[in-house]
C-alpha positions as CSV (number, residue, x, y, z in Angstrom):
1,M,7.4,14.6,10.1
2,S,10.2,15.9,7.8
3,Q,8.1,19.0,7.0
4,K,8.0,20.1,10.7
5,P,10.4,22.9,11.7
6,S,13.5,22.1,13.6
7,L,13.5,22.9,17.3
8,R,17.0,24.4,16.9
9,A,15.8,26.6,14.0
10,E,12.7,27.7,15.9
11,L,14.8,28.7,19.0
12,L,17.5,30.4,17.0
13,F,14.9,32.4,14.9
14,N,12.9,33.5,18.0
15,L,16.1,34.3,20.0
16,A,17.3,36.4,17.0
17,F,14.0,38.1,16.9
18,L,14.2,38.8,20.6
19,A,17.8,40.1,20.3
20,G,16.7,42.4,17.4
21,A,13.8,43.7,19.4
22,A,16.0,44.3,22.4
23,L,18.4,46.3,20.2
24,L,15.6,48.4,18.7
25,L,14.1,49.0,22.1
26,G,17.5,50.0,23.5
27,V,18.1,52.5,20.7
28,G,14.6,53.8,21.1
29,T,15.1,54.2,24.8
30,I,18.4,56.2,24.3
31,I,16.7,58.4,21.7
32,T,13.7,59.0,23.9
33,I,15.7,59.8,27.0
34,G,18.0,62.1,24.9
35,A,15.0,64.0,23.6
36,L,13.3,64.4,27.0
37,T,16.4,65.2,29.0
38,P,16.2,69.0,28.6
39,T,12.7,69.0,30.0
40,L,13.2,66.6,32.8
41,T,14.9,66.8,36.2
42,P,17.7,64.3,36.8
43,T,15.5,62.4,39.2
44,A,12.6,62.2,36.8
45,G,15.0,61.1,34.0
46,S,16.5,58.4,36.1
47,L,13.0,57.1,37.0
48,L,11.9,57.2,33.4
49,L,15.0,55.3,32.3
50,L,14.4,52.7,35.1
51,G,10.8,52.3,34.1
52,I,11.6,51.7,30.4
53,V,14.3,49.2,31.3
54,V,11.9,47.3,33.7
55,L,9.2,47.3,31.0
56,D,11.6,45.9,28.4
57,L,12.8,43.2,30.7
58,T,9.3,42.2,31.6
59,I,8.3,41.9,27.9
60,F,11.4,39.8,27.2
61,I,10.9,37.5,30.1
62,L,7.3,36.9,29.3
63,F,8.0,36.3,25.6
64,G,10.9,34.0,26.5
65,R,8.8,32.1,29.0
66,Y,6.0,31.7,26.4
67,L,8.6,30.6,23.8
68,V,10.3,28.0,26.0
69,T,7.0,26.7,27.3
70,R,5.4,26.3,23.9
71,L,8.4,24.7,22.2
72,V,10.0,22.7,25.0
73,L,8.3,22.4,28.3
74,H,4.8,21.7,27.2
75,P,5.8,19.0,24.7
76,V,8.2,17.4,27.2
77,S,5.5,17.4,29.9
78,R,3.1,15.6,27.5
79,L,5.8,13.0,26.8
80,V,6.3,12.5,30.6
81,E,2.5,12.2,31.1
82,A,2.3,9.5,28.4
83,A,5.3,7.6,29.9
84,D,3.8,7.8,33.4
85,A,0.4,6.5,32.1
86,V,2.0,3.5,30.4
87,A,4.1,2.8,33.5
88,A,0.8,2.9,35.5
89,G,-0.7,0.3,33.3
90,D,-2.6,2.2,30.7
91,A,-1.6,0.3,27.6
92,T,-3.5,2.6,25.3
93,A,-1.6,5.8,26.3
94,R,0.6,7.2,23.6
95,A,2.8,10.3,23.3
96,P,1.1,13.0,21.2
97,D,2.7,14.6,18.2
98,A,4.8,17.8,18.6
99,E,5.3,20.9,16.6
100,T,9.0,20.5,16.1
101,R,10.9,17.7,14.3
102,E,13.1,16.7,17.2
103,L,10.3,16.3,19.8
104,A,8.0,14.7,17.2
105,T,10.8,12.1,16.5
106,L,11.2,11.6,20.3
107,A,7.4,11.0,20.6
108,E,7.4,8.5,17.8
109,R,10.4,6.6,19.2
110,L,8.7,6.6,22.6
111,N,5.5,5.2,21.1
112,R,7.5,2.6,19.2
113,M,9.4,1.6,22.3
114,T,6.1,1.3,24.2
115,D,4.6,-0.9,21.5
116,S,7.6,-3.1,21.4
117,L,7.6,-3.5,25.2
118,L,3.9,-4.3,25.3
119,D,4.3,-6.8,22.5
120,A,7.2,-8.5,24.2
121,Q,5.3,-8.6,27.4
122,G,2.3,-10.0,25.6
123,Q,4.4,-12.6,23.8
124,L,6.0,-13.7,27.2
125,V,2.6,-13.9,28.9
126,R,1.2,-15.8,25.9
127,S,4.1,-18.2,25.8
128,E,3.7,-18.9,29.6
129,K,0.0,-19.3,29.2
130,M,0.3,-21.7,26.2
131,A,2.9,-23.8,28.1
132,S,0.7,-24.0,31.2
133,V,-2.4,-24.8,29.2
134,G,-0.4,-27.3,27.1
135,R,0.7,-29.2,30.2
136,L,-2.8,-29.2,31.6
137,A,-4.3,-30.3,28.3
138,A,-1.8,-33.2,28.0
139,G,-2.7,-34.4,31.5
140,V,-6.4,-34.0,30.9
141,A,-6.3,-35.7,27.5
142,H,-4.5,-38.8,28.9
143,E,-6.8,-39.0,31.9
144,I,-9.9,-38.8,29.7
145,G,-8.5,-41.1,27.0
146,N,-8.3,-44.2,29.2
147,P,-11.9,-44.2,30.6
148,L,-13.1,-43.1,27.1
149,G,-11.7,-46.3,25.6
150,A,-13.3,-48.3,28.3
151,V,-16.7,-46.7,27.7
152,G,-16.4,-47.5,24.0
153,T,-15.7,-51.1,24.8
154,Y,-18.7,-51.3,27.1
155,L,-20.8,-49.8,24.4
156,E,-19.8,-52.5,22.0
157,V,-20.8,-55.1,24.5
158,L,-24.2,-53.5,25.0
159,E,-24.7,-53.4,21.2
160,R,-23.9,-57.1,21.0
161,R,-26.4,-57.8,23.8
162,G,-29.2,-56.2,21.9
163,A,-29.3,-52.7,23.2
164,D,-31.5,-50.1,21.5
165,P,-29.6,-49.2,18.2
166,E,-30.8,-45.6,18.4
167,I,-29.5,-45.1,21.9
168,G,-26.2,-46.9,20.9
169,A,-25.8,-44.6,17.8
170,G,-26.3,-41.5,20.0
171,M,-23.8,-42.7,22.6
172,R,-21.3,-43.5,19.9
173,R,-21.8,-40.0,18.3
174,E,-21.1,-38.3,21.6
175,L,-18.1,-40.5,22.3
176,E,-16.7,-39.6,18.9
177,R,-17.2,-35.9,19.8
178,I,-15.3,-36.4,23.1
179,D,-12.6,-38.2,21.2
180,R,-12.2,-35.3,18.8
181,I,-11.8,-32.9,21.7
182,V,-9.2,-35.2,23.3
183,R,-7.3,-35.4,20.0
184,S,-7.4,-31.6,19.8
185,L,-6.1,-31.3,23.3
186,L,-3.2,-33.6,22.4
187,D,-2.5,-31.7,19.1
188,F,-2.4,-28.5,21.1
189,A,-0.2,-29.9,23.9
190,R,2.2,-32.1,21.8
191,P,5.5,-30.3,21.3
192,R,7.1,-30.6,17.9
193,E,10.6,-31.9,18.3
194,E,11.5,-32.3,14.6
195,A,13.7,-29.6,13.1
196,L,12.2,-26.9,10.9
197,Q,12.6,-27.5,7.2
198,P,12.4,-25.1,4.2
199,V,8.7,-25.0,3.1
200,D,7.2,-23.6,-0.1
201,P,4.2,-21.5,1.2
202,R,2.6,-21.4,-2.3
203,F,2.6,-25.2,-2.5
204,V,1.1,-25.6,1.0
205,A,-1.6,-23.0,0.4
206,Q,-2.6,-24.6,-2.9
207,A,-2.7,-28.0,-1.2
208,A,-4.9,-26.8,1.7
209,F,-7.3,-25.1,-0.7
210,D,-7.5,-28.1,-3.1
211,L,-8.1,-30.5,-0.2
212,L,-11.1,-28.6,1.1
213,Q,-12.4,-28.0,-2.4
214,A,-12.3,-31.8,-3.1
215,Q,-14.1,-32.5,0.1
216,G,-16.8,-30.0,-0.7
217,A,-16.2,-28.1,2.5
218,L,-16.2,-24.8,0.6
219,R,-19.2,-25.5,-1.5
220,R,-21.6,-23.0,0.1
221,V,-19.2,-20.0,-0.3
222,R,-17.3,-18.4,-3.2
223,A,-13.8,-19.4,-2.3
224,S,-10.8,-18.2,-4.2
225,L,-7.0,-18.3,-4.1
226,D,-4.9,-15.1,-4.3
227,L,-1.3,-16.2,-4.4
228,G,1.4,-13.6,-5.3
229,D,4.5,-14.3,-7.3
230,G,8.0,-14.7,-6.1
231,L,7.2,-16.2,-2.6
232,P,10.4,-17.0,-0.8
233,A,10.7,-20.3,1.1
234,I,10.0,-20.2,4.9
235,S,11.2,-22.5,7.8
236,G,8.4,-24.7,9.2
237,H,6.5,-27.9,9.1
238,A,4.5,-28.3,5.9
239,H,1.8,-30.5,7.3
240,A,1.3,-28.4,10.4
241,L,1.1,-25.2,8.3
242,E,-1.4,-26.9,5.9
243,Q,-3.5,-28.0,8.9
244,A,-3.5,-24.4,10.2
245,L,-4.7,-23.1,6.9
246,V,-7.4,-25.7,6.8
247,N,-8.6,-24.7,10.2
248,L,-8.7,-21.0,9.2
249,L,-10.5,-21.8,5.9
250,L,-13.1,-23.9,7.7
251,N,-13.7,-21.2,10.2
252,A,-14.0,-18.6,7.4
253,A,-16.4,-20.8,5.5
254,D,-18.5,-21.2,8.7
255,A,-18.4,-17.5,9.4
256,A,-19.3,-16.3,5.9
257,P,-23.0,-16.3,4.9
258,A,-24.3,-18.5,2.1
259,D,-22.7,-17.5,-1.2
260,G,-20.3,-15.3,0.8
261,V,-16.6,-14.7,0.0
262,V,-13.6,-16.6,1.4
263,V,-10.1,-15.8,0.2
264,L,-6.8,-17.6,0.8
265,G,-3.9,-15.5,-0.2
266,A,-0.1,-15.2,0.2
267,R,2.3,-12.3,-0.4
268,A,6.0,-11.8,-0.4
269,W,6.2,-9.1,2.3
270,A,8.7,-7.2,4.4
271,Y,7.6,-7.3,8.0
272,E,6.7,-4.0,9.7
273,P,5.4,-4.0,13.3
274,G,3.1,-1.3,14.5
275,H,0.6,0.8,12.6
276,R,1.1,0.5,8.8
277,L,-1.0,0.3,5.7
278,P,-1.9,-3.3,4.9
279,P,-0.3,-4.9,1.8
280,R,-2.2,-4.5,-1.4
281,R,-3.9,-7.3,-3.2
282,R,-3.7,-7.7,-7.0
283,D,-7.3,-6.7,-7.5
284,D,-7.4,-3.7,-5.2
285,P,-8.5,-0.5,-6.9
286,P,-6.0,2.3,-6.4
287,Q,-8.2,4.3,-4.0
288,L,-8.7,1.2,-1.8
289,L,-5.1,1.5,-0.5
290,F,-6.1,4.5,1.4
291,A,-9.6,3.4,2.3
292,R,-8.6,0.2,4.1
293,P,-7.8,0.7,7.8
294,F,-4.4,0.8,9.5
295,E,-3.4,-2.4,11.3
296,R,-1.9,-2.9,14.7
297,R,0.3,-5.9,14.4
298,P,2.0,-8.0,17.1
299,T,5.7,-8.7,17.1
300,R,8.4,-10.9,18.6
301,P,11.9,-9.9,19.6
302,E,13.6,-11.9,16.9
303,L,11.7,-10.2,14.1
304,D,13.3,-7.0,12.8
305,A,11.5,-4.3,10.9
306,G,11.8,-4.7,7.2
307,Q,12.6,-8.4,7.5
308,P,11.6,-10.2,4.3
309,G,9.2,-13.1,4.5
310,V,5.7,-14.3,3.5
311,L,2.3,-13.0,4.6
312,L,-0.5,-15.7,4.5
313,F,-4.0,-14.6,5.0
314,V,-7.6,-16.0,5.1
315,A,-10.3,-13.5,4.8
316,D,-14.1,-13.8,4.7
317,S,-17.2,-11.7,4.3
318,G,-18.8,-12.7,7.7
319,S,-19.5,-10.6,10.7
320,G,-15.9,-10.3,11.7
321,V,-14.3,-10.4,15.1
322,P,-15.5,-7.7,17.6
323,P,-12.6,-5.5,18.9
324,E,-13.1,-6.6,22.4
325,H,-12.4,-10.2,21.4
326,E,-9.3,-9.6,19.3
327,A,-6.9,-9.9,22.3
328,R,-8.5,-13.3,23.3
329,I,-9.3,-14.9,20.0
330,F,-6.3,-17.2,20.1
331,D,-6.6,-18.2,23.7
332,P,-7.4,-21.9,24.3
333,F,-11.0,-22.7,24.9
334,F,-12.2,-19.2,23.9
335,T,-15.0,-19.4,21.3
336,T,-17.9,-17.2,20.2
337,K,-19.7,-20.2,18.7
338,E,-22.8,-21.7,20.2
339,P,-22.3,-24.5,22.7
340,G,-21.6,-27.8,20.9
341,R,-20.3,-26.1,17.7
342,G,-16.7,-25.5,18.8
343,T,-14.2,-26.2,21.5
344,G,-12.2,-23.0,21.2
345,L,-9.0,-25.0,20.3
346,G,-8.8,-24.5,16.6
347,L,-7.3,-21.0,16.6
348,A,-5.2,-21.8,19.7
349,I,-3.6,-24.7,17.7
350,V,-3.1,-22.3,14.8
351,A,-1.3,-19.8,17.1
352,R,0.8,-22.6,18.6
353,T,1.8,-23.7,15.1
354,V,2.7,-20.2,14.0
355,E,4.7,-19.6,17.1
356,D,6.6,-22.9,16.8
357,M,7.5,-21.9,13.2
358,G,8.9,-18.5,14.3
359,G,6.1,-16.4,13.0
360,V,3.3,-14.1,14.2
361,V,-0.4,-14.3,13.8
362,W,-3.1,-11.7,14.2
363,V,-6.6,-10.7,13.1
364,D,-7.8,-7.6,11.3
365,P,-11.0,-6.4,9.6
366,A,-11.1,-7.8,6.1
367,R,-11.7,-6.0,2.9
368,E,-14.6,-8.3,2.3
369,G,-16.3,-7.1,5.5
370,G,-15.5,-9.9,7.9
371,A,-12.3,-11.1,9.6
372,A,-8.8,-11.5,8.0
373,F,-6.5,-13.9,9.9
374,K,-2.9,-13.1,8.9
375,M,0.3,-15.0,9.5
376,F,3.8,-13.8,8.8
377,F,6.8,-16.1,8.5
378,P,10.4,-14.9,7.9
379,A,12.1,-16.1,4.8
380,V,14.7,-18.7,4.9
381,S,18.2,-17.1,5.0
382,A,20.1,-17.6,1.8
């Protein structure tokens, strides 16, 4: 944008050109009239002078109109159209670029303001949705929990009375599945009242990775750690953050094909909302910085551009998240898995955890070809 010409310079240059042209035409008109005066009658000379003046004025008016329309009116009308489209509900409308530096800056600021307003609106809607679903989940979990315990007791009685062991095992398996769902509902709905504490993100990421490696949950994929140096401390709950990373790693291992790639990484990073190049990884070749796509990141009002913090990411080489699902991927009970393979609460719990810790979470296409779930947390103030 700095290489664009200034609107003031463009107007001054063109007005100077117009004034110079007017001066030359005036001198030319005087010379022409002076040369033709001996051969013309007074009436004919006056008409000729009037015609030349009218022609000059017409040229200047048309050129001035073209100049003002091209440099001012047309760019401003496009800015107004973009603003009206956003006001009418078109969240994808953005102000186009302009020829001059001032109007291009105005378009960029308008787009930035639109992104911030939409992100703030989305954050508010999401918070209200999470709170409503949380209250509903808590009520449902407690209502289901009591009869679930009673059914388990009756099952034990039936087993002691000689019920078919195979039927009893099947019933117990399904009861355990219902119990896991109820516990997930409670985890999602339960507010965390304890104060945030300084957390070492490198230690938490290493602990989550080592836990799943020891359990063999990452055996079918090629899992690796990519932890940067100099990670600052963040405010949060270490156990909750570890559980969020475990959920993301399990999802990534499930999404990746056999012998696929799963990466858990962390970077010291200055937060930048909007469209920016993603942060480099240590093993990125130089040209990959420009080959990887731009990201559209969410924001929250308390996060400032350039705020230092930590970016945690879990990437895989699976099929990725379709663009039409990106806006809903963190909604409670939304899942793309087959029935019986997921409740749609894992990512919702991750989003709740990140929100409670003052961070933001989003999903982007991964360098490995699948999805990259990313979480940003501001650094602890010194």
